[in-house]
RONU-81757 format. One record per residue (C-alpha): residue number from 1; x, y, z; residue in one letter. Coordinates in steps of 0.25 Angstrom, whole numbers, plus 5000, padded with zeros to 4 digits. Last residue first. Example, Ala and Ser with C-alpha at 12.3 -4.5 7.8 and 13.67 -1.06 7.14 Angstrom:
! residues 2
node nr: 2 c1: 5055 c2: 4996 c3: 5029 rest: S .
node nr: 1 c1: 5049 c2: 4982 c3: 5031 rest: A .
//
This chain:
! residues 242
node nr: 242 c1: 4814 c2: 5265 c3: 5289 rest: A .
node nr: 241 c1: 4815 c2: 5250 c3: 5292 rest: S .
node nr: 240 c1: 4824 c2: 5241 c3: 5283 rest: P .
node nr: 239 c1: 4816 c2: 5231 c3: 5275 rest: A .
node nr: 238 c1: 4817 c2: 5217 c3: 5281 rest: P .
node nr: 237 c1: 4828 c2: 5208 c3: 5275 rest: Q .
node nr: 236 c1: 4822 c2: 5194 c3: 5271 rest: P .
node nr: 235 c1: 4815 c2: 5200 c3: 5259 rest: D .
node nr: 234 c1: 4803 c2: 5193 c3: 5253 rest: Y .
node nr: 233 c1: 4797 c2: 5199 c3: 5241 rest: F .
node nr: 232 c1: 4787 c2: 5210 c3: 5241 rest: T .
node nr: 231 c1: 4772 c2: 5212 c3: 5237 rest: G .
node nr: 230 c1: 4769 c2: 5218 c3: 5250 rest: D .
node nr: 229 c1: 4758 c2: 5209 c3: 5254 rest: R .
node nr: 228 c1: 4764 c2: 5197 c3: 5248 rest: L .
node nr: 227 c1: 4777 c2: 5199 c3: 5254 rest: M .
node nr: 226 c1: 4771 c2: 5202 c3: 5268 rest: A .
node nr: 225 c1: 4762 c2: 5190 c3: 5267 rest: F .
node nr: 224 c1: 4775 c2: 5181 c3: 5264 rest: L .
node nr: 223 c1: 4782 c2: 5187 c3: 5276 rest: V .
node nr: 222 c1: 4770 c2: 5185 c3: 5285 rest: D .
node nr: 221 c1: 4769 c2: 5171 c3: 5280 rest: A .
node nr: 220 c1: 4784 c2: 5169 c3: 5284 rest: R .
node nr: 219 c1: 4782 c2: 5174 c3: 5298 rest: R .
node nr: 218 c1: 4770 c2: 5164 c3: 5299 rest: R .
node nr: 217 c1: 4779 c2: 5153 c3: 5295 rest: A .
node nr: 216 c1: 4790 c2: 5158 c3: 5305 rest: L .
node nr: 215 c1: 4780 c2: 5158 c3: 5316 rest: C .
node nr: 214 c1: 4776 c2: 5144 c3: 5312 rest: L .
node nr: 213 c1: 4790 c2: 5139 c3: 5311 rest: L .
node nr: 212 c1: 4793 c2: 5144 c3: 5326 rest: A .
node nr: 211 c1: 4780 c2: 5137 c3: 5331 rest: Q .
node nr: 210 c1: 4785 c2: 5124 c3: 5324 rest: T .
node nr: 209 c1: 4799 c2: 5125 c3: 5330 rest: H .
node nr: 208 c1: 4794 c2: 5127 c3: 5344 rest: H .
node nr: 207 c1: 4793 c2: 5141 c3: 5350 rest: K .
node nr: 206 c1: 4802 c2: 5144 c3: 5362 rest: G .
node nr: 205 c1: 4806 c2: 5158 c3: 5361 rest: P .
node nr: 204 c1: 4818 c2: 5154 c3: 5353 rest: S .
node nr: 203 c1: 4810 c2: 5147 c3: 5342 rest: I .
node nr: 202 c1: 4803 c2: 5160 c3: 5336 rest: K .
node nr: 201 c1: 4817 c2: 5167 c3: 5335 rest: K .
node nr: 200 c1: 4823 c2: 5155 c3: 5328 rest: D .
node nr: 199 c1: 4812 c2: 5155 c3: 5318 rest: Y .
node nr: 198 c1: 4814 c2: 5170 c3: 5315 rest: Y .
node nr: 197 c1: 4829 c2: 5167 c3: 5314 rest: T .
node nr: 196 c1: 4826 c2: 5156 c3: 5304 rest: R .
node nr: 195 c1: 4817 c2: 5164 c3: 5296 rest: S .
node nr: 194 c1: 4828 c2: 5175 c3: 5294 rest: V .
node nr: 193 c1: 4839 c2: 5164 c3: 5292 rest: P .
node nr: 192 c1: 4830 c2: 5157 c3: 5281 rest: D .
node nr: 191 c1: 4832 c2: 5142 c3: 5282 rest: A .
node nr: 190 c1: 4820 c2: 5142 c3: 5292 rest: L .
node nr: 189 c1: 4812 c2: 5146 c3: 5280 rest: A .
node nr: 188 c1: 4809 c2: 5132 c3: 5276 rest: A .
node nr: 187 c1: 4802 c2: 5130 c3: 5289 rest: F .
node nr: 186 c1: 4794 c2: 5143 c3: 5287 rest: A .
node nr: 185 c1: 4789 c2: 5138 c3: 5273 rest: Y .
node nr: 184 c1: 4786 c2: 5125 c3: 5279 rest: L .
node nr: 183 c1: 4776 c2: 5132 c3: 5289 rest: F .
node nr: 182 c1: 4771 c2: 5141 c3: 5278 rest: F .
node nr: 181 c1: 4768 c2: 5129 c3: 5269 rest: A .
node nr: 180 c1: 4761 c2: 5122 c3: 5281 rest: R .
node nr: 179 c1: 4752 c2: 5134 c3: 5283 rest: K .
node nr: 178 c1: 4749 c2: 5135 c3: 5269 rest: L .
node nr: 177 c1: 4745 c2: 5120 c3: 5268 rest: Q .
node nr: 176 c1: 4737 c2: 5122 c3: 5281 rest: K .
node nr: 175 c1: 4728 c2: 5133 c3: 5275 rest: N .
node nr: 174 c1: 4719 c2: 5137 c3: 5286 rest: R .
node nr: 173 c1: 4707 c2: 5144 c3: 5281 rest: A .
node nr: 172 c1: 4700 c2: 5158 c3: 5281 rest: P .
node nr: 171 c1: 4711 c2: 5164 c3: 5290 rest: V .
node nr: 170 c1: 4707 c2: 5175 c3: 5300 rest: T .
node nr: 169 c1: 4716 c2: 5186 c3: 5307 rest: T .
node nr: 168 c1: 4725 c2: 5191 c3: 5296 rest: R .
node nr: 167 c1: 4737 c2: 5198 c3: 5299 rest: R .
node nr: 166 c1: 4747 c2: 5188 c3: 5293 rest: P .
node nr: 165 c1: 4741 c2: 5191 c3: 5280 rest: D .
node nr: 164 c1: 4743 c2: 5179 c3: 5271 rest: L .
node nr: 163 c1: 4728 c2: 5176 c3: 5267 rest: L .
node nr: 162 c1: 4726 c2: 5191 c3: 5268 rest: W .
node nr: 161 c1: 4734 c2: 5195 c3: 5256 rest: L .
node nr: 160 c1: 4729 c2: 5209 c3: 5258 rest: Q .
node nr: 159 c1: 4738 c2: 5217 c3: 5248 rest: P .
node nr: 158 c1: 4733 c2: 5208 c3: 5236 rest: N .
node nr: 157 c1: 4742 c2: 5210 c3: 5224 rest: H .
node nr: 156 c1: 4736 c2: 5206 c3: 5211 rest: P .
node nr: 155 c1: 4738 c2: 5192 c3: 5208 rest: R .
node nr: 154 c1: 4747 c2: 5190 c3: 5196 rest: P .
node nr: 153 c1: 4742 c2: 5185 c3: 5183 rest: P .
node nr: 152 c1: 4746 c2: 5170 c3: 5180 rest: H .
node nr: 151 c1: 4757 c2: 5170 c3: 5169 rest: N .
node nr: 150 c1: 4768 c2: 5167 c3: 5179 rest: E .
node nr: 149 c1: 4759 c2: 5156 c3: 5186 rest: L .
node nr: 148 c1: 4756 c2: 5149 c3: 5173 rest: L .
node nr: 147 c1: 4770 c2: 5149 c3: 5168 rest: E .
node nr: 146 c1: 4775 c2: 5144 c3: 5181 rest: K .
node nr: 145 c1: 4765 c2: 5132 c3: 5181 rest: I .
node nr: 144 c1: 4769 c2: 5129 c3: 5166 rest: R .
node nr: 143 c1: 4784 c2: 5128 c3: 5171 rest: T .
node nr: 142 c1: 4780 c2: 5119 c3: 5182 rest: A .
node nr: 141 c1: 4772 c2: 5111 c3: 5173 rest: L .
node nr: 140 c1: 4784 c2: 5109 c3: 5163 rest: L .
node nr: 139 c1: 4793 c2: 5106 c3: 5175 rest: K .
node nr: 138 c1: 4783 c2: 5095 c3: 5180 rest: R .
node nr: 137 c1: 4783 c2: 5089 c3: 5166 rest: Q .
node nr: 136 c1: 4798 c2: 5088 c3: 5167 rest: S .
node nr: 135 c1: 4798 c2: 5081 c3: 5180 rest: L .
node nr: 134 c1: 4788 c2: 5071 c3: 5175 rest: V .
node nr: 133 c1: 4797 c2: 5068 c3: 5163 rest: A .
node nr: 132 c1: 4809 c2: 5067 c3: 5171 rest: R .
node nr: 131 c1: 4802 c2: 5057 c3: 5181 rest: L .
node nr: 130 c1: 4797 c2: 5048 c3: 5169 rest: S .
node nr: 129 c1: 4811 c2: 5048 c3: 5163 rest: N .
node nr: 128 c1: 4818 c2: 5044 c3: 5176 rest: T .
node nr: 127 c1: 4807 c2: 5033 c3: 5178 rest: L .
node nr: 126 c1: 4811 c2: 5027 c3: 5164 rest: S .
node nr: 125 c1: 4826 c2: 5029 c3: 5167 rest: P .
node nr: 124 c1: 4824 c2: 5022 c3: 5180 rest: V .
node nr: 123 c1: 4816 c2: 5010 c3: 5175 rest: I .
node nr: 122 c1: 4826 c2: 5004 c3: 5165 rest: L .
node nr: 121 c1: 4838 c2: 5004 c3: 5174 rest: A .
node nr: 120 c1: 4829 c2: 5000 c3: 5185 rest: A .
node nr: 119 c1: 4827 c2: 4987 c3: 5177 rest: A .
node nr: 118 c1: 4842 c2: 4984 c3: 5177 rest: D .
node nr: 117 c1: 4842 c2: 4987 c3: 5192 rest: T .
node nr: 116 c1: 4832 c2: 4977 c3: 5195 rest: G .
node nr: 115 c1: 4841 c2: 4969 c3: 5204 rest: P .
node nr: 114 c1: 4850 c2: 4977 c3: 5212 rest: V .
node nr: 113 c1: 4865 c2: 4978 c3: 5207 rest: V .
node nr: 112 c1: 4875 c2: 4978 c3: 5218 rest: V .
node nr: 111 c1: 4886 c2: 4987 c3: 5220 rest: T .
node nr: 110 c1: 4879 c2: 4999 c3: 5227 rest: Q .
node nr: 109 c1: 4887 c2: 5010 c3: 5233 rest: E .
node nr: 108 c1: 4895 c2: 5013 c3: 5220 rest: D .
node nr: 107 c1: 4882 c2: 5018 c3: 5213 rest: L .
node nr: 106 c1: 4880 c2: 5028 c3: 5224 rest: A .
node nr: 105 c1: 4894 c2: 5034 c3: 5222 rest: T .
node nr: 104 c1: 4891 c2: 5034 c3: 5208 rest: F .
node nr: 103 c1: 4879 c2: 5042 c3: 5210 rest: I .
node nr: 102 c1: 4885 c2: 5052 c3: 5220 rest: D .
node nr: 101 c1: 4896 c2: 5055 c3: 5210 rest: E .
node nr: 100 c1: 4886 c2: 5057 c3: 5199 rest: V .
node nr: 99 c1: 4879 c2: 5067 c3: 5208 rest: L .
node nr: 98 c1: 4891 c2: 5074 c3: 5211 rest: R .
node nr: 97 c1: 4895 c2: 5075 c3: 5197 rest: E .
node nr: 96 c1: 4881 c2: 5080 c3: 5192 rest: A .
node nr: 95 c1: 4879 c2: 5090 c3: 5203 rest: M .
node nr: 94 c1: 4881 c2: 5103 c3: 5198 rest: W .
node nr: 93 c1: 4878 c2: 5100 c3: 5183 rest: P .
node nr: 92 c1: 4865 c2: 5092 c3: 5186 rest: A .
node nr: 91 c1: 4857 c2: 5091 c3: 5173 rest: K .
node nr: 90 c1: 4868 c2: 5093 c3: 5163 rest: P .
node nr: 89 c1: 4878 c2: 5085 c3: 5172 rest: H .
node nr: 88 c1: 4869 c2: 5073 c3: 5172 rest: I .
node nr: 87 c1: 4874 c2: 5065 c3: 5160 rest: L .
node nr: 86 c1: 4888 c2: 5070 c3: 5160 rest: A .
node nr: 85 c1: 4889 c2: 5066 c3: 5175 rest: I .
node nr: 84 c1: 4883 c2: 5053 c3: 5171 rest: I .
node nr: 83 c1: 4894 c2: 5051 c3: 5160 rest: R .
node nr: 82 c1: 4905 c2: 5055 c3: 5169 rest: Q .
node nr: 81 c1: 4901 c2: 5046 c3: 5181 rest: R .
node nr: 80 c1: 4899 c2: 5033 c3: 5173 rest: G .
node nr: 79 c1: 4888 c2: 5027 c3: 5164 rest: A .
node nr: 78 c1: 4890 c2: 5013 c3: 5169 rest: K .
node nr: 77 c1: 4887 c2: 5018 c3: 5183 rest: R .
node nr: 76 c1: 4874 c2: 5024 c3: 5179 rest: I .
node nr: 75 c1: 4870 c2: 5012 c3: 5171 rest: Q .
node nr: 74 c1: 4873 c2: 5003 c3: 5183 rest: A .
node nr: 73 c1: 4865 c2: 5012 c3: 5193 rest: P .
node nr: 72 c1: 4853 c2: 5011 c3: 5184 rest: S .
node nr: 71 c1: 4845 c2: 5020 c3: 5175 rest: G .
node nr: 70 c1: 4856 c2: 5028 c3: 5168 rest: F .
node nr: 69 c1: 4851 c2: 5038 c3: 5157 rest: Q .
node nr: 68 c1: 4837 c2: 5042 c3: 5164 rest: D .
node nr: 67 c1: 4843 c2: 5040 c3: 5177 rest: L .
node nr: 66 c1: 4854 c2: 5050 c3: 5174 rest: L .
node nr: 65 c1: 4845 c2: 5060 c3: 5168 rest: K .
node nr: 64 c1: 4835 c2: 5060 c3: 5179 rest: L .
node nr: 63 c1: 4847 c2: 5061 c3: 5189 rest: V .
node nr: 62 c1: 4851 c2: 5074 c3: 5182 rest: A .
node nr: 61 c1: 4837 c2: 5080 c3: 5181 rest: P .
node nr: 60 c1: 4835 c2: 5078 c3: 5196 rest: H .
node nr: 59 c1: 4823 c2: 5071 c3: 5199 rest: R .
node nr: 58 c1: 4830 c2: 5059 c3: 5205 rest: V .
node nr: 57 c1: 4839 c2: 5068 c3: 5214 rest: R .
node nr: 56 c1: 4835 c2: 5062 c3: 5228 rest: P .
node nr: 55 c1: 4836 c2: 5048 c3: 5221 rest: G .
node nr: 54 c1: 4849 c2: 5049 c3: 5214 rest: L .
node nr: 53 c1: 4859 c2: 5048 c3: 5225 rest: V .
node nr: 52 c1: 4851 c2: 5040 c3: 5235 rest: R .
node nr: 51 c1: 4846 c2: 5032 c3: 5223 rest: E .
node nr: 50 c1: 4860 c2: 5028 c3: 5219 rest: L .
node nr: 49 c1: 4862 c2: 5022 c3: 5233 rest: S .
node nr: 48 c1: 4849 c2: 5014 c3: 5232 rest: P .
node nr: 47 c1: 4853 c2: 5007 c3: 5219 rest: H .
node nr: 46 c1: 4842 c2: 4998 c3: 5213 rest: I .
node nr: 45 c1: 4830 c2: 5000 c3: 5222 rest: Q .
node nr: 44 c1: 4834 c2: 5014 c3: 5226 rest: T .
node nr: 43 c1: 4834 c2: 5018 c3: 5212 rest: L .
node nr: 42 c1: 4820 c2: 5012 c3: 5209 rest: L .
node nr: 41 c1: 4815 c2: 5019 c3: 5221 rest: G .
node nr: 40 c1: 4821 c2: 5032 c3: 5217 rest: Q .
node nr: 39 c1: 4814 c2: 5031 c3: 5203 rest: L .
node nr: 38 c1: 4801 c2: 5027 c3: 5209 rest: R .
node nr: 37 c1: 4801 c2: 5039 c3: 5218 rest: N .
node nr: 36 c1: 4805 c2: 5048 c3: 5207 rest: S .
node nr: 35 c1: 4794 c2: 5043 c3: 5198 rest: I .
node nr: 34 c1: 4783 c2: 5044 c3: 5209 rest: R .
node nr: 33 c1: 4788 c2: 5058 c3: 5213 rest: T .
node nr: 32 c1: 4788 c2: 5063 c3: 5199 rest: A .
node nr: 31 c1: 4774 c2: 5057 c3: 5197 rest: E .
node nr: 30 c1: 4769 c2: 5065 c3: 5209 rest: G .
node nr: 29 c1: 4775 c2: 5077 c3: 5204 rest: A .
node nr: 28 c1: 4768 c2: 5075 c3: 5191 rest: L .
node nr: 27 c1: 4755 c2: 5073 c3: 5197 rest: D .
node nr: 26 c1: 4757 c2: 5086 c3: 5205 rest: D .
node nr: 25 c1: 4761 c2: 5093 c3: 5192 rest: D .
node nr: 24 c1: 4748 c2: 5089 c3: 5185 rest: F .
node nr: 23 c1: 4740 c2: 5095 c3: 5196 rest: G .
node nr: 22 c1: 4749 c2: 5108 c3: 5195 rest: V .
node nr: 21 c1: 4746 c2: 5108 c3: 5180 rest: I .
node nr: 20 c1: 4731 c2: 5107 c3: 5182 rest: M .
node nr: 19 c1: 4731 c2: 5117 c3: 5193 rest: E .
node nr: 18 c1: 4739 c2: 5127 c3: 5185 rest: L .
node nr: 17 c1: 4731 c2: 5125 c3: 5173 rest: E .
node nr: 16 c1: 4718 c2: 5128 c3: 5181 rest: A .
node nr: 15 c1: 4724 c2: 5140 c3: 5187 rest: I .
node nr: 14 c1: 4729 c2: 5146 c3: 5174 rest: T .
node nr: 13 c1: 4715 c2: 5144 c3: 5168 rest: E .
node nr: 12 c1: 4710 c2: 5153 c3: 5179 rest: D .
node nr: 11 c1: 4697 c2: 5149 c3: 5186 rest: E .
node nr: 10 c1: 4703 c2: 5148 c3: 5200 rest: L .
node nr: 9 c1: 4709 c2: 5162 c3: 5198 rest: D .
node nr: 8 c1: 4722 c2: 5164 c3: 5205 rest: V .
node nr: 7 c1: 4730 c2: 5177 c3: 5204 rest: S .
node nr: 6 c1: 4745 c2: 5175 c3: 5205 rest: R .
node nr: 5 c1: 4755 c2: 5178 c3: 5216 rest: L .
node nr: 4 c1: 4769 c2: 5177 c3: 5212 rest: T .
node nr: 3 c1: 4772 c2: 5192 c3: 5213 rest: H .
node nr: 2 c1: 4770 c2: 5192 c3: 5228 rest: P .
node nr: 1 c1: 4780 c2: 5181 c3: 5231 rest: M .
//
């Protein structure tokens, strides 16, 4: 959006701080992935059915709270449905009962105790606390990044914006990442009825899927340029002609 543009000075202290914070956040993101994978792998080892329920939600606050308190299938079963619901309801008021029902259904699917389950009961809460700490740090960094961007002086409006100008005839360099971003942007835009209609219109003359997506991507780029040029927000309904 036009109002989110910010001036960038490579010598600015704000930029230096942002680079440092973003770099640290990248490290934390990798650490969160590593811990999540380790936690999911451990759950798979001791109870595959339970992992299929909790694994996709392993970073959810309700699941983290559950695994912190009860690190093994036996402990969860012993606690009982009502106690588990009361435990996670503050973190997941809309899905607590459904999640608990799925958990106990998964517990009923396995009747044997896998060797190493007792050890996992000690490791799971430790991994859970580590993951929760990393995710908490990332939230703090996200808050700080938002503050820095909000406090950064706005960029003066540039009416040329030649880098996004669809009328330009020369390009100083090809940015593959930007092209890929617009391609994925166009793919996601297929859910929009207006974009889908444009895509279908391009498909009907005989264009391939990729060709039609590229046409849609270029159209989205034109729309973005017009928004930045005119300082307006996106309006799917065109203004009525005079």
